[in-house]
N, C-alpha and C positions, 0 to 999 in steps of 0.2 A: 461122472462132470456134474450133468443137468439135473441126476438124481439128489446129488449131495445140497446144491445150491436150493431145490425144493424145499429139503428136507429142512434146509436153513431158516427158509422162509418160514415155513410152517412152527417150528420151533420158536422161533422170533415172536409169530402171532399168538401162540399157544401162552407165552410166557407173557405177555402183555405189551411186549415192546411195540413203538410206533414205529411202521415201517417209513423211511425215509424217502418217500414218493412226493411228487407235486402235489400239493394243496388243490384238491377239487373243491374251492369256496362255493359258497351261494353264489350265484350269478346276479348282481344289482340291478345290472343294466337288460337284462331279461325280467326281471321282476317288473322295473318304471314301465315297460314296455308292456306287460299283461295287464297293469291297471289301466294305462293308457286305452288298451283295446277294450276296456270294459263300460267304458264311456261313464256316464253317471255312478253306475254302481263302483267303478275305480275311484272317483270322488269322495264319494257317500265312505268308502272304505278307508280311504286313506287321505281324509281333506287338509289343506293348507292352510291352518289355524294362524291366527297374527299371533307373531312370536312378542314375548314382551321386551321392554328394555333390556337388554342385558344387563346383567346385576354384576355391581362392582365390588367386586371380592378382595378384600383386604387382608391383612394379616392375620390369621385365628386370634381367637377365637370366632368361628360364623356365629352367625344367630340361627335360630329355627327360621326366621322368616329368610334370612338368606339362603339356606338348604332348599327350602321351597319355592324360591325363586330360580335356583340353579336348575332345579328338578324341570320344572314347566319350561324354562328356556331351552334346553339341552334337549328335551322330549318333542318340545314343538318345531326345533331347527332340524332334528333328524328326522321326522314327518317332512316337511319341507322338502329334503333332499330326494324322497322319492315320489315328488309330484314335477312335472312340467312346469307349474307355475311356480314352483318354490325355488327355483334355482338361485335368486338375488339373496333370498333368506337364508340359502344354504351357504351360499360363498359368505355371508356376512359371517356366519356361524361359524366357518374355516377361520375366517380372520381373528374372530373373538378368541377359539381353541390356540390359537398361535400365540396370541398374546398372555396367554394365561402360564405357558410353558418357561416360567421364568424360576429362578433360585427359591425366591422368598415364598412362592406359594404353596400353600398347603403344607406347613412345616410347624412343628409342636411349639407352643409359647408354651414357656416355661413356668409362668404362672398361672394359666389357667391348668396345667396338668397336676402339678401339686402331688398332694395325697392318694389324688383318687386320678391318676395318671392317665388315664385313656380314656377321660369324660370332657366334654366339651368344656362346660362351666358348671359351676356346684349349683347354679340357678335351676337350670333346668335339666341338669345329670343327663346329658344326650352322649351316649357313648360314641366320642370321635372317631374311634377305630370304624366302625359300621357304617358310617354316615360317608366319611372319606372315601370306603371302598364302594359304596355304592354310587357316589360321583365319581370316582375314576373309572366305574363301570359305565356309565352314562358317555362320559367323555371320550372313552376308548371306541365306543360303539358308535358315538358321531365321527369319530375321525374315518371308520371303515366304511361307513357308508357314503362320506365325502370322497374317499380316496379315486373312485372310479372317474369322477366328474372332475374332479382337481388335485391332480396326485402330490404327492409332499415331493419334495427332493431328497436325495441318498442320506446328504448331512441332516436334514431336518428329521428322517423317520430314527437313524440312529440316536439323536440326542432324545427327541421326545420319548422313544422308548425308555432310556436311561431314566428321563424325569418321571415317568410310571411308575417303573421298578424302584426306583430310590423311595418314593412315598410309600408305596406298598410293603416295603421293607421296613420304615420307620412305624408305619400303623398297622402293623402286623398284630394280631391280638394277642393277649397275654397266656401263656402256660404255666404259669407260676402255680405253685401251689397241689395238690392231689386233684385227681380226678373226681367227678361229682359221686356221690353215693347214695342212692335212693332206695325206700321200699315199697315195694310192691306187692301188695297181699303177703305183708308180714314178712317178705323175701328180700335179701339185698341185693342191688344190683348196681354194678360199676359202670360208669360212662365214661368216656374219654371226653376231656374238653373240647377236642376238636368235632364233635358231632353238635357244637353249639352254632345256632343261626350265624353268631358273629364271623365264625370260620368260614361255614358255608359262604357268607358274603364277600370274605376275603377271596376265595377261592374263585367266586363267578367275575370279580374284579380282575384276576389274573387270567383267567379264562379270555375275558374279554380284551387284554392286551394283547394276547396270543393271537385273537382273531384278527384285529386292529394292524399289527405289525406282521402276519401269517410267519408266525414264529415255532418250528414244532420244539425248540430247546425248551419251553416254557411247560409242555403239557405236563411234566412228572410232577411241576409244584402244585399242582389241581385236580389231577383226574381221580387221585386217591380219595379226595374228599365224599365223593359222589360214596363210597365205601364207608367210611369214617362216620359218615350219619346214617345211612341206611341201613349198616350192620347191626345197629341199634335198637330198629322198631321193635315195638311189640307185636304180641301175634297179633290184635285188633288194628293194628296200621298205626298206632298212635306213636308219636314223637318222643319217646321219654322226658326229654330234657323241656322243649317247647309247650307239651300240652299239661304240664304242671305249672304255668306260667300265670295262676288268676286271670284275672278278667281280659287276659291279653293270650290266651292258650290260643286261641283260634288265630288268632292276628299272627302270633309268630309261627304256628304251623305251615300256613300261608306261606308268610315270608322265606319260611326255610324249602318247601315246596316251588317256590317260583323260581328260586335260585338255583334248586338242583335242576329243573327242568331246563334252564338255560344251559347250565354247564352241560347237560345234553346234548343239547344241539347244537351246542359250538364244539364238543367233541366229535359230532356226527360231520363237522366241516373238516375235520383232519382224519377222516377215514377210520374213526375209533368207534365202537359200539361198547358203551358202557357195560350193556346188560353181557354183552360176551366175554368182558374182562374181568367183570364180578357177578358171575352168574347168581349167586344168591339173594342179589340186590332186586332181581325183576321182580320177582313177588313182593318184596316188601314195598319196593314203591307203586306199585298199582293199588297195594292196600293201603297204603299211606294217603293216596290220592282219594281211594273209596272212602276212608275214615273222614277226610275232611270235608268232604262232600257231605256226607252223612251228619256231620255236626252241623254245618251251614243248614240242613233242615233241620235238625233236632237239635238244640245245646246240651240237652241233659247226656247227650252222648260223650262230651268230653267233662262233665260236670264234677266227677269223683278225683279225676286225675286235677283239673284246676282247683280244686277246693286248697293245696298243698300251697298256692299262693307264694309259688317261689319267683322270685325276680319279677316281679308284675309288671315294673315299668309305673306309669302315673298312677294306676288304678288301684286302690288298695280292697274294693269288695270284689271276690271271686264270684258271686253269686249269678253273675249275668257277663255275657261275653260282650265286650267292646265293638260295635261295629264301625266305628269311625275310621275313615277312609277306607272303607273295604271297595269302593269305586277303583281305586287305584292297585288294591291288593286282590283282585279276583280276575283279572283279564290273564293272568296266566293259564287260565282253564282253555282258553280258546286255544294257546300255544298247546296243551296236551292233546286237544283234539286234532290240531294239523298234524303231530307227530304220530299219534295211535287212531287214524280216525276209523277203525273198523273195532275199536274197543268198545265193549257193553257199557262202559260207564261213560261214554260220551250221550247215551240215552238220559241220563240223571243230569249231566251237564245243560242239555237243550230244554228238559223239565225243569229244572231248579227254580226255587222260588223263597223267599227268603220274609221271614213274619218280623218284621221291624217292631212290634209292638213288645217285643221281648229283650230288645238289647237297650246298652245302656244310652242315656244322654250325652250326646256328642260332645268330643274336645276341640273339634273343628269345625266351622261353618263352612267349609266343603267336603266334609263326611256324609255319610248315608244317613239320611235323617231317620231319627227313631219315632214312628209316628204308627197310630194301629193301625195297619194297613200290610197288607201283601205284595210283595213286588217281583216281579219277575229277573230273573238274574239275566233275561235277555236285554231288557230294557238300561241296564248297568253296563252292558258289554257295548251297548249302541253310544253310549256315554264318554267311553274309557279313553284316559291318556294314561297310558301304559310307563308309570313311574318305577315300580320297583321290577317290571318285568323290560327291561329297556328298549326290546323287539315291539314297537307297536302291533299289535297282529295284523290287522285290518291294514297295514301298510307293507309287512314283509312276510306274513304266512298263509292269510287264509285262501283256501280255495275257492273258485267262483260260486261252486256249491254253498260254501260255507257264508260267504258276502250274501247271497241270495236269500239264504235263510235267516240273517242278522238283520240285513237291511228291508227285508220282503220287496226286493225290485228285480226286475229281469236281467 
């Protein structure tokens, strides 16, 4: 009988089924105590930043400013929850979040959908699907962080989870039409639309909701995204869809890998190793990270792909990569170092330097300035506010040794 039970368990693991065992979730209380024990180093790693006034979010369409304000408010509030000095700020964030869980918020406005149904507005052409996915991911991570300090009631947990899932269903990216078909070296390649970063962002949001409400049942809805994207990487590690996107080829490649890295981390909290579940993706993931690191050093690495100028966003000139917002997009590399501290790519990360003289003029005042000066990635890491990777590495992930390296403190 024991042999039969053991065989059943092994077969279930091999088939990729998630064992129905209690979650061994990341211990937030232990992490807070760890940061406290580090003294000045802990305060430097996870500073309590003044949170902006809570944004007043009305019925969509949201503006680009609304979106930026929400990112900043949620990120800073979540950071405050990891600090003893930030308790009041954390509780205010919880109150704000509870006030957002109303039926009218983040629902489609037919006037703004129209012909381009998944765009926020014709004026800015911001894809509403990916932006709502990012916000919902940040909100779910915030609730997860607050829970040990001020738990939700059982009724609120049920209603809030429904609120998240309803919106993720409504804003699910479109799959209409045929798959992407590109030519690489005169050979046609066909790629599923699910490999696109919009789907990765959607899956990241679902994974964040799984974590916030400790729900095993949602795992099947997001774990396959890992394989859907990494199963299509080229031999050199480039992502075929994102690397073709003109001046934002590097931008979107980083965004995709940032979201995939968070999905991997969340899967670990459910005792699920995506490398074991999809063995062919292990090499592909590390090659993809290596490709992005090499492109950050030398933009020519991606130039031949970017020249296709496929869905480039607001940039029409693919000759130079857009480095604006790089400060918020590079912090996932610290999460990579946390997950794989012995990987040889970490040497590239710690020694990474960026030549800003070769980047485009910024679209945003808060972006990485384009000047004739080489800047160490370490300086960017020190100023991070982790927007697209919702777990601020200094607050949630860095080991003491990594924090000492980053801030040069004992």
